[in-house]
C-alpha positions in Angstrom: 0.0 0.0 0.0 1.5 3.4 -1.0 2.3 5.8 1.8 -0.1 8.8 2.2 1.2 12.0 0.8 2.5 14.5 3.3 0.3 17.5 3.9 1.9 20.6 2.3 2.1 23.7 4.5 0.7 26.9 3.2 3.2 28.8 5.2 6.1 26.6 4.4 6.7 25.9 8.1 7.0 22.3 9.4 7.5 20.7 12.7 9.8 17.7 12.0 10.7 14.7 14.2 13.2 12.1 13.0 14.3 9.1 15.0 17.3 6.8 15.0 16.8 3.5 13.2 15.0 1.1 15.6 15.0 4.0 18.1 18.8 3.7 18.5 20.9 6.6 19.7 22.0 9.0 17.1 23.9 11.3 19.5 26.3 9.5 21.7 28.5 12.4 22.7 28.9 16.1 22.4 30.9 15.8 19.1 27.8 14.1 17.5 25.6 17.0 18.6 28.1 19.6 17.4 28.3 17.8 14.0 24.5 17.7 13.6 24.2 21.4 14.2 27.0 22.1 11.8 25.2 20.0 9.2 22.0 22.1 9.9 24.0 25.2 9.3 25.4 24.0 6.0 22.0 22.8 4.7 20.4 26.1 5.8 22.8 28.0 3.6 22.5 25.6 0.7 18.7 25.3 0.8 18.0 28.8 1.9 15.6 27.4 4.6 14.9 29.1 7.9 15.4 27.3 11.2 13.1 28.5 14.1 14.0 25.9 16.7 15.6 22.5 17.4 16.2 20.0 20.2 18.6 17.1 19.9 17.7 14.2 22.1 19.5 10.9 22.5 17.7 9.0 19.8 15.6 11.7 18.0 15.6 15.2 16.8 12.9 17.9 16.8 13.2 20.7 14.2 11.0 23.7 13.3 11.9 24.6 9.7 10.5 26.9 7.0 11.2 25.8 3.4 11.9 28.5 0.8 13.9 27.5 -2.2 13.8 23.7 -1.7 11.0 21.4 -0.6 11.2 20.1 3.0 11.8 16.5 1.8 14.9 17.6 0.0 16.1 19.6 3.0 15.7 16.6 5.3 17.4 14.3 2.8 20.4 16.6 2.7 20.6 16.7 6.5 20.1 13.0 7.0 22.5 11.9 4.2 25.3 14.2 5.4 25.1 13.3 9.1 24.6 9.6 8.5 27.8 9.5 6.3 29.8 11.2 9.0 28.3 9.1 11.8 28.9 5.8 10.1 32.6 6.7 9.4 33.1 7.8 13.0 31.6 4.6 14.5 32.8 2.3 11.8 29.4 1.1 11.0 27.2 0.6 7.9 23.5 1.0 7.1 20.8 3.4 8.0 21.2 5.8 10.9 17.7 7.3 10.8 14.3 5.8 10.4 13.2 5.7 6.8 10.4 8.2 7.2 10.5 11.3 9.3 7.3 12.6 10.9 6.1 16.0 10.0 3.2 18.4 10.6 2.4 21.7 8.9 2.3 24.8 11.0 -0.2 27.2 9.6 -0.9 29.7 12.5 1.2 31.9 14.7 -0.5 30.4 17.8 0.4 26.9 16.9 4.0 28.0 16.0 4.3 29.2 19.6 2.9 25.9 20.9 5.4 23.9 18.8 8.4 25.9 19.9 7.5 25.5 23.5 6.8 21.8 23.0 10.2 21.3 21.4 12.1 23.2 24.1 10.3 21.3 26.9 11.3 17.8 25.5 14.3 17.4 27.9 12.2 18.5 30.8 9.5 15.9 30.1 12.3 13.3 29.8 13.5 14.4 33.3 16.9 15.3 31.9 16.8 18.9 33.2 14.5 20.9 35.4 14.3 23.9 33.1 14.4 24.0 29.3 17.1 26.6 29.2 19.4 24.3 31.1 19.5 21.8 28.2 22.6 22.4 26.1 21.4 21.0 22.8 18.2 22.9 22.1 17.6 26.5 20.8 15.9 27.6 24.1 19.0 29.2 25.5 19.4 31.2 22.3 15.9 32.6 22.6 16.7 33.7 26.1 19.6 35.7 24.9 22.4 33.2 25.4 25.3 32.6 23.0 24.5 30.1 20.2 26.9 27.2 19.6 26.6 28.0 15.9 26.0 31.7 15.4 23.0 32.7 13.2 21.6 29.2 13.0 18.2 30.0 14.5 15.9 32.8 13.3 14.7 33.8 16.8 13.3 37.1 15.6 10.4 35.4 13.8 9.0 34.1 17.1 10.1 37.0 19.3 8.5 39.5 17.0 5.2 38.1 17.9 5.6 39.9 21.2 5.7 43.6 21.8 8.3 46.0 23.1 12.0 46.2 22.7 14.3 43.2 22.3 14.7 42.6 26.1 10.9 43.0 26.6 10.1 40.4 23.9 12.6 37.9 25.4 11.0 38.4 28.8 7.6 37.8 27.4 8.8 34.7 25.6 10.3 33.3 28.8 7.0 33.9 30.6 5.2 32.0 27.8 7.6 29.1 28.1 7.0 28.9 31.8 3.3 28.7 31.6 1.7 25.4 32.6 0.6 23.6 29.5 -0.6 20.3 27.9 1.1 20.9 24.6 0.8 17.8 22.4 2.4 17.9 19.0 3.0 15.5 16.2 0.6 13.0 17.7 2.9 12.8 20.7 3.7 9.2 21.6 3.7 9.0 25.4 5.7 6.1 26.5 4.4 3.8 29.2 6.3 4.4 32.4 8.2 1.5 34.0 7.5 1.0 37.7 10.2 1.4 40.4 10.1 -2.4 41.0 10.8 -3.0 37.3 13.7 -0.6 37.1 15.1 -1.9 40.4 14.9 -5.5 39.1 16.6 -4.7 35.8 19.4 -2.8 37.6 19.8 -5.7 40.0 20.4 -8.0 37.0 23.0 -5.5 35.6 24.8 -5.7 38.9 24.7 -9.6 38.7 23.2 -10.1 42.1 25.1 -7.4 44.0 23.1 -5.0 46.2 21.8 -2.0 44.4 23.4 0.1 47.1 26.8 -0.8 45.8 26.3 1.8 43.0 26.9 4.5 45.6 30.5 3.4 46.3 31.9 1.2 43.4 34.5 2.6 41.0 33.2 5.4 38.8 33.8 3.7 35.5 31.8 0.6 36.5 29.1 2.8 38.1 28.6 4.9 35.0 28.5 1.9 32.8 25.6 0.4 34.9 23.8 3.8 35.0 24.2 4.3 31.3 22.5 0.9 30.7 19.8 1.7 33.2 18.9 4.9 31.4 18.1 2.7 28.4 15.4 0.8 30.3 12.2 1.4 28.4 9.9 3.7 30.3 12.4 4.7 33.0 13.4 8.3 33.9 16.4 10.0 35.4 14.6 11.0 38.5 13.3 7.4 38.9 16.8 5.9 38.6 18.1 8.4 41.2 15.3 7.4 43.5 15.7 3.7 43.1 19.6 3.7 43.3 20.2 6.5 45.7 22.8 7.9 43.3 22.6 11.7 42.7 20.5 13.1 39.9 23.3 15.1 38.3 25.6 12.0 38.4 23.0 10.0 36.5 22.6 12.8 33.9 26.4 12.9 33.2 26.8 9.1 33.1 
């Protein structure tokens, strides 16, 4: 059965979400994130597209992009092909890096544009990776708040900020207030994962420790501890806070592991 055609955006603006193949990690370290942003910058120049927001998570990416000269499918093909070639060379692997078909939705109204940018920036908060969206290093939120971009001029923040009134600082303050509002934003048919119970997480970590007490994580050598925690973070339905609660290991230690 042929795939349904993607809905074209009258504004040219799309919310994109692309996952790693089989939901595998596509960003394993900071160098990977830096490379992806550099790829975005190169494709932006080549395709004359506009980037309004991004968030790089472990196994997926959220983008808010406006097509101009090139169709969004060509833009995403350029990004995916370039990054996958580099990624496979770095990790000495072959095959697909991204799932075959990215998810997209058209953004037709200013109000929904605002909803999408807030949703994108709050992804790390919902995943219990940080407490505030601006604390996450690999999203465009910090740039909107006036922070220094990793890649200068990558994000067209003025498009969103100009929806507010006043001078530059006033608009940034209003945007921050909007970001901090309680919300139930739900974009791209958001797939809420089923949460694992504490008992399930504890049992899995116990297996990783091969019978040792879960409390040993608090005093074993750092390399072994971080290896166990890294594997624990891959438990389906688990969260950073939950792992901290179950193991007694500090929240920040688990984030860095």
